[in-house]
C-alpha positions in Angstrom: 115.4 144.5 117.4 118.5 145.7 116.3 120.0 145.2 112.2 122.3 142.4 112.7 119.7 140.3 114.4 117.2 141.4 111.9 119.6 140.4 109.2 120.3 137.1 111.0 116.3 136.4 111.0 115.7 137.2 107.4 118.8 134.9 106.6 117.4 131.7 108.9 114.1 132.9 107.4 115.4 132.1 103.7 117.6 129.2 104.5 114.1 127.7 105.9 112.1 128.4 103.1 114.6 127.5 100.9 115.1 124.2 102.2 111.3 123.8 102.6 111.2 124.0 98.6 113.7 121.4 98.3 112.1 119.3 100.9 108.7 119.6 98.8 110.5 119.2 95.2 112.1 115.7 97.3 108.5 114.4 98.4 107.1 115.3 94.9 109.3 112.9 93.3 109.3 110.5 95.4 105.6 110.6 95.3 105.5 110.3 91.6 108.3 107.5 91.5 106.6 105.2 93.7 102.9 105.7 92.2 104.3 105.1 88.5 105.6 101.4 90.1 103.0 101.0 92.1 100.1 101.4 89.1 102.7 99.7 86.6 102.7 96.7 89.5 98.5 96.5 89.8 98.4 97.0 85.7 100.3 94.4 84.9 99.1 91.9 87.6 96.1 92.7 86.2 97.0 91.9 82.7 98.4 88.8 83.4 95.6 87.7 85.6 93.5 88.4 82.7 95.2 86.6 80.3 95.4 83.3 82.2 92.2 83.1 83.3 90.1 83.9 80.1 92.8 81.4 78.6 92.3 78.7 81.1 88.3 79.1 81.5 88.0 79.3 77.6 91.0 78.2 75.4 93.6 80.7 74.1 92.2 83.2 72.4 94.8 83.6 70.2 95.6 81.3 67.5 94.6 78.0 68.5 95.7 74.5 70.3 99.5 74.0 71.4 100.9 77.5 70.0 97.7 79.4 70.8 98.4 78.0 75.0 102.1 78.7 74.3 101.2 82.5 73.3 98.7 82.8 76.3 101.5 81.4 79.0 104.3 83.9 77.3 101.8 87.0 77.7 101.0 85.8 81.1 104.6 85.6 82.2 105.8 88.3 80.9 103.0 91.0 82.6 103.6 88.7 85.5 107.8 89.3 85.3 106.7 93.1 84.7 104.8 93.0 87.8 107.5 91.5 90.1 110.1 93.9 89.0 107.6 96.8 89.5 107.5 95.4 93.4 111.2 94.9 93.5 111.9 97.9 92.4 109.6 99.6 94.6 110.8 97.9 97.8 114.5 97.6 97.2 114.4 101.5 96.3 112.7 101.6 99.9 110.2 104.4 97.9 107.3 104.6 100.8 109.9 104.7 103.6 111.6 107.1 101.7 108.2 108.9 101.1 107.0 108.6 104.8 110.4 110.4 105.9 110.0 113.1 103.1 106.8 113.9 104.2 108.2 114.0 108.0 111.0 116.3 107.4 108.3 118.6 105.0 105.7 118.8 107.8 108.7 120.1 110.5 109.8 122.5 107.7 106.3 123.9 107.7 105.6 123.4 111.2 108.5 126.1 111.7 107.9 128.3 108.3 104.0 128.8 110.6 105.8 129.5 113.5 107.8 132.3 111.9 105.1 134.0 110.2 102.7 133.9 113.5 105.7 134.5 116.0 104.7 131.3 118.0 108.4 130.5 119.0 110.9 132.5 119.7 113.9 133.0 117.1 116.4 131.0 119.3 113.9 127.8 119.1 113.3 128.0 115.3 116.8 127.8 114.7 117.5 124.7 117.4 114.7 123.3 115.5 116.1 124.1 111.9 119.2 122.6 112.8 117.7 119.3 113.9 116.0 119.1 111.0 119.0 119.5 109.3 120.8 116.3 111.0 117.7 114.2 111.1 117.4 115.0 107.3 120.2 116.0 106.0 119.2 114.5 102.1 115.7 116.3 102.2 116.4 119.6 103.8 120.0 120.3 103.5 
């Protein structure tokens, strides 16, 4: 292998590894945001259910009479609203879909990284696959 060819391979390997690092950071951010919104939604839903269930079973825990019932309804409604916002944001931002796409990109880049290390594919195949990944996932790997 001549020196120019080796330099081209080294440059391609660096680009692939940079894309791999970028895709890992992207997937990690999406996973964190997705997890936070889901946990927030589940927590709020649980609190809303607990507050309204306890109040329905035994009457208002805080206060008595109409003010106590009103307070319980307000607390339940606030946590129910927070659940709706959390789940709605998760759906509107399509975090699940975007995370799945990021993981697909990440898997393909990891495969290329392994192929480079093991020599199981030619540099032409690696280059072609990498260009396809960049076309398919420009925001993640590009």
